N, C-alpha and C positions, 0 to 999 in steps of 0.2 A: 504494500500500500504506500502510495506516495503522499507525504504530508509535509507541510511547511510549519515551522515554529515561528510565531509572530509575537512581537512585543512593541507596544506603542506607549511611550511614556515621556514625561517632561524631564528634560535634561537640566543640569545646573548651569547651562550655558545661556548666553543672551546674544541677540543679533545687534546690529549697529545702533539701533534705537533703544537698546537695553530691554527689549521684550524677551520673555522666556522662549526657549526653543524646545520643540518636541521632536523626538526621534522615532522613526519606524525602523525596526530591524526585522528582516524576514530571512530565514535560512532553512535548509533541510537538515535532517538529523545527522547526515554525514558531512555537512558543511561543504558539499560540492557546489551548492548554490547559495549566494548571499546577496541581499539587496538592502541598502540603507538610504533613508531619505530624512531630511530635516525640514521642519516648517515652523513659522512663528505661531505663537499661541492663538492669535486671531484667526489663523487658517486651520487649526486643528479641529477637524470635524469629520463626519462620516463621508462627506463628498470628497474631501481631500484624500482620506484614507482609501476609499474605493478607487480613485484615480491612480494612486500609488500602487495598489495591488494589481491593477490592470497593467501598469508599466512593468511590474515584476513578472507578470505572466508572459508579457511579450518577450522579455529577456530570457525567460526560462522555456519558451515555446509551449506555453499552456499552464493552466491552473492545476493545483494538486487535487487529490481526492479529499483531503482533509486539512483544516487549519487547526493548529494547537496554539491556544492563546494562554499566556501566563498571567495576565492581569485583566480581570473582568471589567 
């Protein structure tokens, strides 16, 4: 079964305007595939997240069968 491990969390980093940054980390269990994206807190929402997952799917040539999420 193909699965991605996904984590989306607020980093202790800030952008140029001193707004908090959020990081999306996506990888498979073997770490053969990894995708990382940062966004400002004002853009951290389900629409942004979906767009990033779609980009990750393009790089990986498809979506996994399952997403494993660490933080609800």
